N, CA, C, O and the ligand as a Tripos MOL2 file, in Angstrom:
@<TRIPOS>MOLECULE
protein
  321   319    81     0     0
PROTEIN
NO_CHARGES

@<TRIPOS>ATOM
      1 N         100.3800   94.0030   92.7500 N.3       1 MET1
      2 CA        101.8270   93.8370   92.8600 C.3       1 MET1
      3 C         102.2850   92.6560   92.0280 C.2       1 MET1
      4 O         101.9710   91.5100   92.3500 O.2       1 MET1
      5 N         103.0220   92.9210   90.9660 N.am      2 ASN2
      6 CA        103.4500   91.8560   90.0770 C.3       2 ASN2
      7 C         104.8490   91.3580   90.3750 C.2       2 ASN2
      8 O         105.2280   90.2730   89.9320 O.2       2 ASN2
      9 N         105.6210   92.1320   91.1170 N.am      3 SER3
     10 CA        106.9910   91.7400   91.3740 C.3       3 SER3
     11 C         107.0460   90.5760   92.3450 C.2       3 SER3
     12 O         106.2990   90.5550   93.3230 O.2       3 SER3
     13 N         107.9210   89.6040   92.0920 N.am      4 PRO4
     14 CA        108.1010   88.5050   93.0440 C.3       4 PRO4
     15 C         108.9560   88.9060   94.2340 C.2       4 PRO4
     16 O         109.2150   88.0830   95.1130 O.2       4 PRO4
     17 N         109.4000   90.1590   94.2770 N.am      5 LEU5
     18 CA        110.1580   90.6390   95.4220 C.3       5 LEU5
     19 C         109.2190   91.2660   96.4370 C.2       5 LEU5
     20 O         108.2350   91.9070   96.0700 O.2       5 LEU5
     21 N         109.5240   91.0800   97.7110 N.am      6 ILE6
     22 CA        108.7360   91.7240   98.7500 C.3       6 ILE6
     23 C         109.6940   92.3190   99.7650 C.2       6 ILE6
     24 O         110.7640   91.7740  100.0340 O.2       6 ILE6
     25 N         109.2810   93.4620  100.3280 N.am      7 LYS7
     26 CA        110.1330   94.1160  101.3030 C.3       7 LYS7
     27 C         109.6200   93.8090  102.7090 C.2       7 LYS7
     28 O         108.4540   94.0550  103.0200 O.2       7 LYS7
     29 N         110.4890   93.2760  103.5450 N.am      8 ILE8
     30 CA        110.1770   93.0270  104.9390 C.3       8 ILE8
     31 C         111.2640   93.6690  105.7760 C.2       8 ILE8
     32 O         112.4530   93.4310  105.5610 O.2       8 ILE8
     33 N         110.8430   94.4970  106.7470 N.am      9 ASP9
     34 CA        111.8240   95.2500  107.5240 C.3       9 ASP9
     35 C         112.6620   96.0600  106.5320 C.2       9 ASP9
     36 O         112.1110   96.8730  105.7910 O.2       9 ASP9
     37 N         113.9700   95.8550  106.5050 N.am     10 ASP10
     38 CA        114.7880   96.6070  105.5540 C.3      10 ASP10
     39 C         115.3210   95.7090  104.4430 C.2      10 ASP10
     40 O         116.3070   96.0420  103.7860 O.2      10 ASP10
     41 N         114.6610   94.5630  104.2350 N.am     11 LYS11
     42 CA        115.1870   93.6030  103.2710 C.3      11 LYS11
     43 C         114.1790   93.3380  102.1570 C.2      11 LYS11
     44 O         112.9880   93.1480  102.4050 O.2      11 LYS11
     45 N         114.6770   93.3310  100.9410 N.am     12 HIS12
     46 CA        113.8690   92.8660   99.8130 C.3      12 HIS12
     47 C         114.2030   91.4010   99.5840 C.2      12 HIS12
     48 O         115.3740   91.0400   99.4670 O.2      12 HIS12
     49 N         113.1910   90.5670   99.5200 N.am     13 LEU13
     50 CA        113.5030   89.1760   99.2410 C.3      13 LEU13
     51 C         112.4860   88.5940   98.2800 C.2      13 LEU13
     52 O         111.3290   89.0130   98.2570 O.2      13 LEU13
     53 N         112.9250   87.6170   97.4790 N.am     14 PRO14
     54 CA        112.0230   86.9910   96.5240 C.3      14 PRO14
     55 C         111.0420   86.0700   97.2420 C.2      14 PRO14
     56 O         111.4040   85.3720   98.1880 O.2      14 PRO14
     57 N         109.8000   86.0810   96.7780 N.am     15 LEU15
     58 CA        108.7620   85.2950   97.4460 C.3      15 LEU15
     59 C         109.0790   83.8040   97.4600 C.2      15 LEU15
     60 O         108.6750   83.0890   98.3760 O.2      15 LEU15
     61 N         109.8060   83.3320   96.4400 N.am     16 TYR16
     62 CA        110.0420   81.8900   96.3780 C.3      16 TYR16
     63 C         110.9810   81.3930   97.4730 C.2      16 TYR16
     64 O         111.1420   80.1880   97.6650 O.2      16 TYR16
     65 N         111.6000   82.3330   98.1890 N.am     17 ARG17
     66 CA        112.4690   81.9170   99.2940 C.3      17 ARG17
     67 C         111.6730   81.6170  100.5620 C.2      17 ARG17
     68 O         112.2110   81.0240  101.4970 O.2      17 ARG17
     69 N         110.4230   82.0080  100.6080 N.am     18 ILE18
     70 CA        109.6310   81.8850  101.8350 C.3      18 ILE18
     71 C         109.0160   80.4950  101.9350 C.2      18 ILE18
     72 O         108.3830   80.0120  100.9960 O.2      18 ILE18
     73 N         109.2130   79.8600  103.0880 N.am     19 VAL19
     74 CA        108.6510   78.5350  103.3230 C.3      19 VAL19
     75 C         107.3200   78.6520  104.0560 C.2      19 VAL19
     76 O         106.3320   78.0240  103.6750 O.2      19 VAL19
     77 N         107.3050   79.4670  105.1170 N.am     20 TRP20
     78 CA        106.0570   79.6900  105.8250 C.3      20 TRP20
     79 C         106.0910   81.0300  106.5290 C.2      20 TRP20
     80 O         107.1480   81.6340  106.7070 O.2      20 TRP20
     81 N         104.9020   81.4850  106.9300 N.am     21 VAL21
     82 CA        104.7540   82.7520  107.6230 C.3      21 VAL21
     83 C         103.9170   82.4980  108.8730 C.2      21 VAL21
     84 O         102.8570   81.8760  108.8110 O.2      21 VAL21
     85 N         104.4070   82.9850  109.9990 N.am     22 SER22
     86 CA        103.7140   82.7320  111.2590 C.3      22 SER22
     87 C         102.3360   83.3850  111.3000 C.2      22 SER22
     88 O         102.1520   84.5050  110.8230 O.2      22 SER22
     89 N         101.3840   82.6790  111.8700 N.am     23 ASP23
     90 CA        100.0370   83.2080  111.9990 C.3      23 ASP23
     91 C          99.8440   83.9420  113.3180 C.2      23 ASP23
     92 O          98.9180   84.7420  113.4560 O.2      23 ASP23
     93 N         100.7060   83.6760  114.2790 N.am     24 VAL24
     94 CA        100.5850   84.3180  115.5940 C.3      24 VAL24
     95 C         101.9220   84.9650  115.9560 C.2      24 VAL24
     96 O         102.9700   84.5330  115.4770 O.2      24 VAL24
     97 N         101.8870   85.9980  116.7980 N.am     25 PRO25
     98 CA        103.1330   86.6650  117.1820 C.3      25 PRO25
     99 C         104.0470   85.7350  117.9600 C.2      25 PRO25
    100 O         103.5930   84.8550  118.6910 O.2      25 PRO25
    101 N         105.3350   85.9480  117.7870 N.am     26 HIS26
    102 CA        106.3320   85.1480  118.4860 C.3      26 HIS26
    103 C         106.2950   85.4330  119.9830 C.2      26 HIS26
    104 O         106.1950   86.5840  120.4090 O.2      26 HIS26
    105 N         106.3760   84.3750  120.7660 N.am     27 PHE27
    106 CA        106.5840   84.5130  122.2010 C.3      27 PHE27
    107 C         107.3930   83.3290  122.6870 C.2      27 PHE27
    108 O         106.9960   82.1810  122.4850 O.2      27 PHE27
    109 N         108.5310   83.5930  123.3280 N.am     28 CYS28
    110 CA        109.3380   82.4940  123.8370 C.3      28 CYS28
    111 C         109.6640   82.6770  125.3150 C.2      28 CYS28
    112 O         110.2320   81.7750  125.9300 O.2      28 CYS28
    113 N         109.3160   83.8230  125.8980 N.am     29 GLY29
    114 CA        109.5340   84.0240  127.3160 C.3      29 GLY29
    115 C         110.9270   84.4580  127.7010 C.2      29 GLY29
    116 O         111.1840   84.7380  128.8720 O.2      29 GLY29
    117 N         111.8480   84.5210  126.7280 N.am     30 GLU30
    118 CA        113.2140   84.9430  127.0390 C.3      30 GLU30
    119 C         113.2300   86.4470  127.3570 C.2      30 GLU30
    120 O         112.6130   87.2510  126.6570 O.2      30 GLU30
    121 N         113.9460   86.8020  128.4250 N.am     31 ASP31
    122 CA        114.0000   88.2100  128.8180 C.3      31 ASP31
    123 C         114.6280   89.0840  127.7390 C.2      31 ASP31
    124 O         114.2240   90.2300  127.5420 O.2      31 ASP31
    125 N         115.6170   88.5350  127.0460 N.am     32 ASP32
    126 CA        116.3550   89.3400  126.0710 C.3      32 ASP32
    127 C         115.9070   89.0680  124.6350 C.2      32 ASP32
    128 O         116.6350   89.3530  123.6850 O.2      32 ASP32
    129 N         114.7130   88.5200  124.4880 N.am     33 CYS33
    130 CA        114.2190   88.2220  123.1410 C.3      33 CYS33
    131 C         114.0060   89.5190  122.3680 C.2      33 CYS33
    132 O         113.3840   90.4580  122.8650 O.2      33 CYS33
    133 N         114.5270   89.5550  121.1520 N.am     34 LEU34
    134 CA        114.4200   90.7540  120.3200 C.3      34 LEU34
    135 C         113.1890   90.7170  119.4170 C.2      34 LEU34
    136 O         112.8920   91.7000  118.7370 O.2      34 LEU34
    137 N         112.4830   89.6110  119.4040 N.am     35 HIS35
    138 CA        111.4440   89.4500  118.3840 C.3      35 HIS35
    139 C         110.0610   89.1910  118.9620 C.2      35 HIS35
    140 O         109.1430   88.8030  118.2400 O.2      35 HIS35
    141 N         109.9150   89.4050  120.2560 N.am     36 GLU36
    142 CA        108.6040   89.1820  120.8410 C.3      36 GLU36
    143 C         107.5760   90.0960  120.1830 C.2      36 GLU36
    144 O         107.8100   91.2970  120.0410 O.2      36 GLU36
    145 N         106.4580   89.5400  119.7900 N.am     37 GLY37
    146 CA        105.4210   90.3100  119.1050 C.3      37 GLY37
    147 C         105.6200   90.4080  117.6080 C.2      37 GLY37
    148 O         104.7270   90.8620  116.8930 O.2      37 GLY37
    149 N         106.7930   89.9840  117.1180 N.am     38 ASP38
    150 CA        107.0190   89.9540  115.6730 C.3      38 ASP38
    151 C         106.4980   88.6470  115.0970 C.2      38 ASP38
    152 O         106.1930   87.7000  115.8220 O.2      38 ASP38
    153 N         106.4070   88.6240  113.7920 N.am     39 TYR39
    154 CA        105.9280   87.4330  113.0950 C.3      39 TYR39
    155 C         107.0840   86.8240  112.3240 C.2      39 TYR39
    156 O         107.7680   87.5070  111.5620 O.2      39 TYR39
    157 N         107.2940   85.5460  112.5270 N.am     40 GLU40
    158 CA        108.4200   84.8950  111.8810 C.3      40 GLU40
    159 C         108.0920   84.5720  110.4260 C.2      40 GLU40
    160 O         107.0170   84.0600  110.1140 O.2      40 GLU40
    161 N         109.0290   84.8770  109.5560 N.am     41 VAL41
    162 CA        108.9310   84.5190  108.1450 C.3      41 VAL41
    163 C         110.0750   83.5640  107.8530 C.2      41 VAL41
    164 O         111.2330   83.9750  107.7830 O.2      41 VAL41
    165 N         109.7540   82.3040  107.6840 N.am     42 ARG42
    166 CA        110.7840   81.2790  107.5280 C.3      42 ARG42
    167 C         111.2900   81.2410  106.0960 C.2      42 ARG42
    168 O         110.5050   81.2400  105.1480 O.2      42 ARG42
    169 N         112.6000   81.2080  105.9500 N.am     43 LEU43
    170 CA        113.1930   81.1550  104.6160 C.3      43 LEU43
    171 C         113.6780   79.7410  104.3120 C.2      43 LEU43
    172 O         113.7970   78.9070  105.2090 O.2      43 LEU43
    173 N         113.9560   79.4850  103.0350 N.am     44 ASP44
    174 CA        114.2240   78.1070  102.6100 C.3      44 ASP44
    175 C         115.5680   77.5950  103.0960 C.2      44 ASP44
    176 O         115.7410   76.3890  103.2760 O.2      44 ASP44
    177 N         116.5220   78.4910  103.3100 N.am     45 ILE45
    178 CA        117.7040   78.0510  104.0300 C.3      45 ILE45
    179 C         117.3610   78.0700  105.5100 C.2      45 ILE45
    180 O         116.2650   78.4860  105.8840 O.2      45 ILE45
    181 N         118.2710   77.6320  106.3460 N.am     46 ASP46
    182 CA        117.9480   77.5310  107.7660 C.3      46 ASP46
    183 C         118.0300   78.9150  108.4010 C.2      46 ASP46
    184 O         118.9640   79.2230  109.1410 O.2      46 ASP46
    185 N         117.0480   79.7300  108.1000 N.am     47 ASP47
    186 CA        117.1000   81.1170  108.5270 C.3      47 ASP47
    187 C         115.6890   81.6910  108.5280 C.2      47 ASP47
    188 O         114.8000   81.1970  107.8340 O.2      47 ASP47
    189 N         115.5040   82.7300  109.3110 N.am     48 SER48
    190 CA        114.2300   83.4160  109.3410 C.3      48 SER48
    191 C         114.4800   84.9120  109.3790 C.2      48 SER48
    192 O         115.5450   85.3670  109.7970 O.2      48 SER48
    193 N         113.5000   85.6600  108.9450 N.am     49 ILE49
    194 CA        113.4970   87.0800  109.2170 C.3      49 ILE49
    195 C         112.2230   87.3940  109.9800 C.2      49 ILE49
    196 O         111.3370   86.5470  110.1000 O.2      49 ILE49
    197 N         112.1330   88.6010  110.4890 N.am     50 TRP50
    198 CA        111.0500   88.9330  111.4040 C.3      50 TRP50
    199 C         110.2780   90.1260  110.8800 C.2      50 TRP50
    200 O         110.8600   91.1130  110.4310 O.2      50 TRP50
    201 N         108.9680   90.0230  110.9430 N.am     51 ALA51
    202 CA        108.1120   91.0650  110.3830 C.3      51 ALA51
    203 C         107.1480   91.5570  111.4460 C.2      51 ALA51
    204 O         106.7440   90.8040  112.3320 O.2      51 ALA51
    205 N         106.7860   92.8250  111.3500 N.am     52 ASN52
    206 CA        105.6710   93.2720  112.1830 C.3      52 ASN52
    207 C         104.3700   92.7950  111.5460 C.2      52 ASN52
    208 O         104.3770   92.2080  110.4650 O.2      52 ASN52
    209 N         103.2630   93.0510  112.2210 N.am     53 ARG53
    210 CA        102.0100   92.4760  111.7540 C.3      53 ARG53
    211 C         101.6270   92.9740  110.3580 C.2      53 ARG53
    212 O         101.1420   92.2100  109.5240 O.2      53 ARG53
    213 N         101.8520   94.2570  110.1230 N.am     54 GLU54
    214 CA        101.4980   94.8390  108.8290 C.3      54 GLU54
    215 C         102.2880   94.1780  107.7090 C.2      54 GLU54
    216 O         101.7340   93.8130  106.6720 O.2      54 GLU54
    217 N         103.6060   94.0290  107.9360 N.am     55 ASP55
    218 CA        104.4420   93.3900  106.9250 C.3      55 ASP55
    219 C         104.0480   91.9300  106.7420 C.2      55 ASP55
    220 O         104.0350   91.4110  105.6260 O.2      55 ASP55
    221 N         103.7290   91.2830  107.8500 N.am     56 ARG56
    222 CA        103.3290   89.8730  107.7670 C.3      56 ARG56
    223 C         102.1060   89.7140  106.8790 C.2      56 ARG56
    224 O         102.0680   88.8520  106.0010 O.2      56 ARG56
    225 N         101.1030   90.5600  107.1190 N.am     57 ASP57
    226 CA         99.8830   90.4910  106.3070 C.3      57 ASP57
    227 C         100.2040   90.7410  104.8340 C.2      57 ASP57
    228 O          99.6280   90.1200  103.9410 O.2      57 ASP57
    229 N         101.1290   91.6560  104.6090 N.am     58 HIS58
    230 CA        101.5480   91.9780  103.2440 C.3      58 HIS58
    231 C         102.1960   90.7680  102.5810 C.2      58 HIS58
    232 O         101.9410   90.4780  101.4120 O.2      58 HIS58
    233 N         103.0310   90.0700  103.3330 N.am     59 VAL59
    234 CA        103.7080   88.8890  102.8030 C.3      59 VAL59
    235 C         102.6910   87.8150  102.4420 C.2      59 VAL59
    236 O         102.7630   87.2190  101.3670 O.2      59 VAL59
    237 N         101.7540   87.5740  103.3330 N.am     60 VAL60
    238 CA        100.7630   86.5280  103.0900 C.3      60 VAL60
    239 C          99.9280   86.8650  101.8620 C.2      60 VAL60
    240 O          99.6450   85.9940  101.0400 O.2      60 VAL60
    241 N          99.5370   88.1220  101.7400 N.am     61 ALA61
    242 CA         98.7510   88.5380  100.5770 C.3      61 ALA61
    243 C          99.5500   88.3770   99.2940 C.2      61 ALA61
    244 O          99.0260   87.9180   98.2790 O.2      61 ALA61
    245 N         100.8270   88.7580   99.3460 N.am     62 ALA62
    246 CA        101.6740   88.6640   98.1560 C.3      62 ALA62
    247 C         101.8970   87.2160   97.7590 C.2      62 ALA62
    248 O         101.8830   86.8850   96.5730 O.2      62 ALA62
    249 N         102.1030   86.3430   98.7510 N.am     63 LEU63
    250 CA        102.2710   84.9220   98.4510 C.3      63 LEU63
    251 C         101.0030   84.3620   97.8110 C.2      63 LEU63
    252 O         101.0660   83.5840   96.8590 O.2      63 LEU63
    253 N          99.8550   84.7670   98.3460 N.am     64 GLY64
    254 CA         98.5880   84.3030   97.7840 C.3      64 GLY64
    255 C          98.4330   84.7140   96.3390 C.2      64 GLY64
    256 O          97.9910   83.9270   95.5030 O.2      64 GLY64
    257 N          98.8000   85.9570   96.0450 N.am     65 GLN65
    258 CA         98.7320   86.4430   94.6660 C.3      65 GLN65
    259 C          99.6860   85.6850   93.7760 C.2      65 GLN65
    260 O          99.3530   85.3130   92.6510 O.2      65 GLN65
    261 N         100.8860   85.4620   94.3000 N.am     66 TRP66
    262 CA        101.9360   84.8220   93.5010 C.3      66 TRP66
    263 C         101.5380   83.4070   93.1070 C.2      66 TRP66
    264 O         101.8260   82.9480   92.0020 O.2      66 TRP66
    265 N         100.8730   82.7290   94.0300 N.am     67 PHE67
    266 CA        100.4140   81.3730   93.7310 C.3      67 PHE67
    267 C          99.1220   81.3730   92.9300 C.2      67 PHE67
    268 O          98.5840   80.3110   92.6180 O.2      67 PHE67
    269 N          98.6220   82.5480   92.5970 N.am     68 GLY68
    270 CA         97.4180   82.6300   91.7970 C.3      68 GLY68
    271 C          96.1730   82.2980   92.5750 C.2      68 GLY68
    272 O          95.1440   81.9350   92.0040 O.2      68 GLY68
    273 N          96.2720   82.4260   93.8820 N.am     69 ASP69
    274 CA         95.1380   82.1230   94.7370 C.3      69 ASP69
    275 C          94.1030   83.2390   94.6470 C.2      69 ASP69
    276 O          94.4790   84.4100   94.6020 O.2      69 ASP69
    277 N          92.8210   82.9160   94.6200 N.am     70 PRO70
    278 CA         91.7980   83.9520   94.6930 C.3      70 PRO70
    279 C          91.9210   84.7370   95.9920 C.2      70 PRO70
    280 O          92.5770   84.2850   96.9310 O.2      70 PRO70
    281 N          91.3080   85.8830   96.0530 N.am     71 THR71
    282 CA         91.4800   86.7540   97.2060 C.3      71 THR71
    283 C          90.9460   86.1320   98.4850 C.2      71 THR71
    284 O          91.4190   86.4590   99.5730 O.2      71 THR71
    285 N          89.9840   85.2570   98.3740 N.am     72 SER72
    286 CA         89.3680   84.7050   99.5750 C.3      72 SER72
    287 C          90.2980   83.7760  100.3300 C.2      72 SER72
    288 O          90.8980   82.8790   99.7380 O.2      72 SER72
    289 N          90.4230   83.9840  101.6300 N.am     73 GLU73
    290 CA         91.2470   83.1070  102.4500 C.3      73 GLU73
    291 C          90.6150   81.7390  102.6290 C.2      73 GLU73
    292 O          91.2950   80.7650  102.9530 O.2      73 GLU73
    293 N          89.2910   81.6740  102.4120 N.am     74 ASP74
    294 CA         88.5970   80.4110  102.6260 C.3      74 ASP74
    295 C          88.7660   79.4650  101.4410 C.2      74 ASP74
    296 O          88.3390   78.3110  101.4810 O.2      74 ASP74
    297 N          89.3860   79.9700  100.4050 N.am     75 ASP75
    298 CA         89.5200   79.1730   99.1890 C.3      75 ASP75
    299 C          90.9870   78.8760   98.9340 C.2      75 ASP75
    300 O          91.5150   79.1790   97.8640 O.2      75 ASP75
    301 N          91.6320   78.2880   99.9110 N.am     76 ARG76
    302 CA         93.0530   77.9890   99.7910 C.3      76 ARG76
    303 C          93.2850   76.8110   98.8460 C.2      76 ARG76
    304 O          92.4470   75.9170   98.7380 O.2      76 ARG76
    305 N          94.4200   76.8200   98.1700 N.am     77 PRO77
    306 CA         94.7230   75.6860   97.3050 C.3      77 PRO77
    307 C          94.9400   74.4260   98.1290 C.2      77 PRO77
    308 O          95.3680   74.4920   99.2810 O.2      77 PRO77
    309 N          94.6470   73.3010   97.5420 N.am     78 GLU78
    310 CA         94.8780   72.0400   98.2330 C.3      78 GLU78
    311 C          96.2850   71.5600   97.9420 C.2      78 GLU78
    312 O          96.7020   71.5020   96.7850 O.2      78 GLU78
    313 N          97.0090   71.2210   98.9770 N.am     79 TRP79
    314 CA         98.3800   70.7050   98.8140 C.3      79 TRP79
    315 C          98.3060   69.1920   98.9540 C.2      79 TRP79
    316 O          98.3830   68.6570  100.0600 O.2      79 TRP79
    317 N          98.1600   68.5280   97.8580 N.am     80 THR80
    318 CA         97.9740   67.0730   97.9170 C.3      80 THR80
    319 C          99.2980   66.3520   97.9680 C.2      80 THR80
    320 O          99.3290   65.1220   98.0210 O.2      80 THR80
    321 ZN        112.0090   84.8220  121.3590 Zn       81 ZN81
@<TRIPOS>BOND
     1     1     2 1
     2     2     3 1
     3     3     4 2
     4     3     5 am
     5     5     6 1
     6     6     7 1
     7     7     8 2
     8     7     9 am
     9     9    10 1
    10    10    11 1
    11    11    12 2
    12    11    13 am
    13    13    14 1
    14    14    15 1
    15    15    16 2
    16    15    17 am
    17    17    18 1
    18    18    19 1
    19    19    20 2
    20    19    21 am
    21    21    22 1
    22    22    23 1
    23    23    24 2
    24    23    25 am
    25    25    26 1
    26    26    27 1
    27    27    28 2
    28    27    29 am
    29    29    30 1
    30    30    31 1
    31    31    32 2
    32    31    33 am
    33    33    34 1
    34    34    35 1
    35    35    36 2
    36    35    37 am
    37    37    38 1
    38    38    39 1
    39    39    40 2
    40    39    41 am
    41    41    42 1
    42    42    43 1
    43    43    44 2
    44    43    45 am
    45    45    46 1
    46    46    47 1
    47    47    48 2
    48    47    49 am
    49    49    50 1
    50    50    51 1
    51    51    52 2
    52    51    53 am
    53    53    54 1
    54    54    55 1
    55    55    56 2
    56    55    57 am
    57    57    58 1
    58    58    59 1
    59    59    60 2
    60    59    61 am
    61    61    62 1
    62    62    63 1
    63    63    64 2
    64    63    65 am
    65    65    66 1
    66    66    67 1
    67    67    68 2
    68    67    69 am
    69    69    70 1
    70    70    71 1
    71    71    72 2
    72    71    73 am
    73    73    74 1
    74    74    75 1
    75    75    76 2
    76    75    77 am
    77    77    78 1
    78    78    79 1
    79    79    80 2
    80    79    81 am
    81    81    82 1
    82    82    83 1
    83    83    84 2
    84    83    85 am
    85    85    86 1
    86    86    87 1
    87    87    88 2
    88    87    89 am
    89    89    90 1
    90    90    91 1
    91    91    92 2
    92    91    93 am
    93    93    94 1
    94    94    95 1
    95    95    96 2
    96    95    97 am
    97    97    98 1
    98    98    99 1
    99    99   100 2
   100    99   101 am
   101   101   102 1
   102   102   103 1
   103   103   104 2
   104   103   105 am
   105   105   106 1
   106   106   107 1
   107   107   108 2
   108   107   109 am
   109   109   110 1
   110   110   111 1
   111   111   112 2
   112   111   113 am
   113   113   114 1
   114   114   115 1
   115   115   116 2
   116   115   117 am
   117   117   118 1
   118   118   119 1
   119   119   120 2
   120   119   121 am
   121   121   122 1
   122   122   123 1
   123   123   124 2
   124   123   125 am
   125   125   126 1
   126   126   127 1
   127   127   128 2
   128   127   129 am
   129   129   130 1
   130   130   131 1
   131   131   132 2
   132   131   133 am
   133   133   134 1
   134   134   135 1
   135   135   136 2
   136   135   137 am
   137   137   138 1
   138   138   139 1
   139   139   140 2
   140   139   141 am
   141   141   142 1
   142   142   143 1
   143   143   144 2
   144   143   145 am
   145   145   146 1
   146   146   147 1
   147   147   148 2
   148   147   149 am
   149   149   150 1
   150   150   151 1
   151   151   152 2
   152   151   153 am
   153   153   154 1
   154   154   155 1
   155   155   156 2
   156   155   157 am
   157   157   158 1
   158   158   159 1
   159   159   160 2
   160   159   161 am
   161   161   162 1
   162   162   163 1
   163   163   164 2
   164   163   165 am
   165   165   166 1
   166   166   167 1
   167   167   168 2
   168   167   169 am
   169   169   170 1
   170   170   171 1
   171   171   172 2
   172   171   173 am
   173   173   174 1
   174   174   175 1
   175   175   176 2
   176   175   177 am
   177   177   178 1
   178   178   179 1
   179   179   180 2
   180   179   181 am
   181   181   182 1
   182   182   183 1
   183   183   184 2
   184   183   185 am
   185   185   186 1
   186   186   187 1
   187   187   188 2
   188   187   189 am
   189   189   190 1
   190   190   191 1
   191   191   192 2
   192   191   193 am
   193   193   194 1
   194   194   195 1
   195   195   196 2
   196   195   197 am
   197   197   198 1
   198   198   199 1
   199   199   200 2
   200   199   201 am
   201   201   202 1
   202   202   203 1
   203   203   204 2
   204   203   205 am
   205   205   206 1
   206   206   207 1
   207   207   208 2
   208   207   209 am
   209   209   210 1
   210   210   211 1
   211   211   212 2
   212   211   213 am
   213   213   214 1
   214   214   215 1
   215   215   216 2
   216   215   217 am
   217   217   218 1
   218   218   219 1
   219   219   220 2
   220   219   221 am
   221   221   222 1
   222   222   223 1
   223   223   224 2
   224   223   225 am
   225   225   226 1
   226   226   227 1
   227   227   228 2
   228   227   229 am
   229   229   230 1
   230   230   231 1
   231   231   232 2
   232   231   233 am
   233   233   234 1
   234   234   235 1
   235   235   236 2
   236   235   237 am
   237   237   238 1
   238   238   239 1
   239   239   240 2
   240   239   241 am
   241   241   242 1
   242   242   243 1
   243   243   244 2
   244   243   245 am
   245   245   246 1
   246   246   247 1
   247   247   248 2
   248   247   249 am
   249   249   250 1
   250   250   251 1
   251   251   252 2
   252   251   253 am
   253   253   254 1
   254   254   255 1
   255   255   256 2
   256   255   257 am
   257   257   258 1
   258   258   259 1
   259   259   260 2
   260   259   261 am
   261   261   262 1
   262   262   263 1
   263   263   264 2
   264   263   265 am
   265   265   266 1
   266   266   267 1
   267   267   268 2
   268   267   269 am
   269   269   270 1
   270   270   271 1
   271   271   272 2
   272   271   273 am
   273   273   274 1
   274   274   275 1
   275   275   276 2
   276   275   277 am
   277   277   278 1
   278   278   279 1
   279   279   280 2
   280   279   281 am
   281   281   282 1
   282   282   283 1
   283   283   284 2
   284   283   285 am
   285   285   286 1
   286   286   287 1
   287   287   288 2
   288   287   289 am
   289   289   290 1
   290   290   291 1
   291   291   292 2
   292   291   293 am
   293   293   294 1
   294   294   295 1
   295   295   296 2
   296   295   297 am
   297   297   298 1
   298   298   299 1
   299   299   300 2
   300   299   301 am
   301   301   302 1
   302   302   303 1
   303   303   304 2
   304   303   305 am
   305   305   306 1
   306   306   307 1
   307   307   308 2
   308   307   309 am
   309   309   310 1
   310   310   311 1
   311   311   312 2
   312   311   313 am
   313   313   314 1
   314   314   315 1
   315   315   316 2
   316   315   317 am
   317   317   318 1
   318   318   319 1
   319   319   320 2
@<TRIPOS>SUBSTRUCTURE
     1 MET1         2 RESIDUE 1 A MET
     2 ASN2         6 RESIDUE 1 A ASN
     3 SER3        10 RESIDUE 1 A SER
     4 PRO4        14 RESIDUE 1 A PRO
     5 LEU5        18 RESIDUE 1 A LEU
     6 ILE6        22 RESIDUE 1 A ILE
     7 LYS7        26 RESIDUE 1 A LYS
     8 ILE8        30 RESIDUE 1 A ILE
     9 ASP9        34 RESIDUE 1 A ASP
    10 ASP10       38 RESIDUE 1 A ASP
    11 LYS11       42 RESIDUE 1 A LYS
    12 HIS12       46 RESIDUE 1 A HIS
    13 LEU13       50 RESIDUE 1 A LEU
    14 PRO14       54 RESIDUE 1 A PRO
    15 LEU15       58 RESIDUE 1 A LEU
    16 TYR16       62 RESIDUE 1 A TYR
    17 ARG17       66 RESIDUE 1 A ARG
    18 ILE18       70 RESIDUE 1 A ILE
    19 VAL19       74 RESIDUE 1 A VAL
    20 TRP20       78 RESIDUE 1 A TRP
    21 VAL21       82 RESIDUE 1 A VAL
    22 SER22       86 RESIDUE 1 A SER
    23 ASP23       90 RESIDUE 1 A ASP
    24 VAL24       94 RESIDUE 1 A VAL
    25 PRO25       98 RESIDUE 1 A PRO
    26 HIS26      102 RESIDUE 1 A HIS
    27 PHE27      106 RESIDUE 1 A PHE
    28 CYS28      110 RESIDUE 1 A CYS
    29 GLY29      114 RESIDUE 1 A GLY
    30 GLU30      118 RESIDUE 1 A GLU
    31 ASP31      122 RESIDUE 1 A ASP
    32 ASP32      126 RESIDUE 1 A ASP
    33 CYS33      130 RESIDUE 1 A CYS
    34 LEU34      134 RESIDUE 1 A LEU
    35 HIS35      138 RESIDUE 1 A HIS
    36 GLU36      142 RESIDUE 1 A GLU
    37 GLY37      146 RESIDUE 1 A GLY
    38 ASP38      150 RESIDUE 1 A ASP
    39 TYR39      154 RESIDUE 1 A TYR
    40 GLU40      158 RESIDUE 1 A GLU
    41 VAL41      162 RESIDUE 1 A VAL
    42 ARG42      166 RESIDUE 1 A ARG
    43 LEU43      170 RESIDUE 1 A LEU
    44 ASP44      174 RESIDUE 1 A ASP
    45 ILE45      178 RESIDUE 1 A ILE
    46 ASP46      182 RESIDUE 1 A ASP
    47 ASP47      186 RESIDUE 1 A ASP
    48 SER48      190 RESIDUE 1 A SER
    49 ILE49      194 RESIDUE 1 A ILE
    50 TRP50      198 RESIDUE 1 A TRP
    51 ALA51      202 RESIDUE 1 A ALA
    52 ASN52      206 RESIDUE 1 A ASN
    53 ARG53      210 RESIDUE 1 A ARG
    54 GLU54      214 RESIDUE 1 A GLU
    55 ASP55      218 RESIDUE 1 A ASP
    56 ARG56      222 RESIDUE 1 A ARG
    57 ASP57      226 RESIDUE 1 A ASP
    58 HIS58      230 RESIDUE 1 A HIS
    59 VAL59      234 RESIDUE 1 A VAL
    60 VAL60      238 RESIDUE 1 A VAL
    61 ALA61      242 RESIDUE 1 A ALA
    62 ALA62      246 RESIDUE 1 A ALA
    63 LEU63      250 RESIDUE 1 A LEU
    64 GLY64      254 RESIDUE 1 A GLY
    65 GLN65      258 RESIDUE 1 A GLN
    66 TRP66      262 RESIDUE 1 A TRP
    67 PHE67      266 RESIDUE 1 A PHE
    68 GLY68      270 RESIDUE 1 A GLY
    69 ASP69      274 RESIDUE 1 A ASP
    70 PRO70      278 RESIDUE 1 A PRO
    71 THR71      282 RESIDUE 1 A THR
    72 SER72      286 RESIDUE 1 A SER
    73 GLU73      290 RESIDUE 1 A GLU
    74 ASP74      294 RESIDUE 1 A ASP
    75 ASP75      298 RESIDUE 1 A ASP
    76 ARG76      302 RESIDUE 1 A ARG
    77 PRO77      306 RESIDUE 1 A PRO
    78 GLU78      310 RESIDUE 1 A GLU
    79 TRP79      314 RESIDUE 1 A TRP
    80 THR80      318 RESIDUE 1 A THR
    81 ZN81       321 GROUP 0 **** ****
C-alpha cells in the first residue's frame, strides 16, 4: 500500500494526521458508551475516530510502512 490515505470505518484519512493508535480495546464502564471494544485512533487535532480490531491492525501496519519501518514489530524505530 503506497497511498498515505487509510480507510477507517467510513472515513479516509491521511496517515500523517494520526498521533497514536490504541493497543487495547476501549473500556470506560459507561452504560451508553458507543465505542466499547473499539480501538481509539487519535488524530492531531483534538479528536479521535474509532476502529474495530481489523482496521486498527491495518492502521498500525500502514503507519509502520509509511515510516519505513521493517515488518518486524520488534524492530521499532527509536524516538530520541
Ligand atoms: Zn467509553
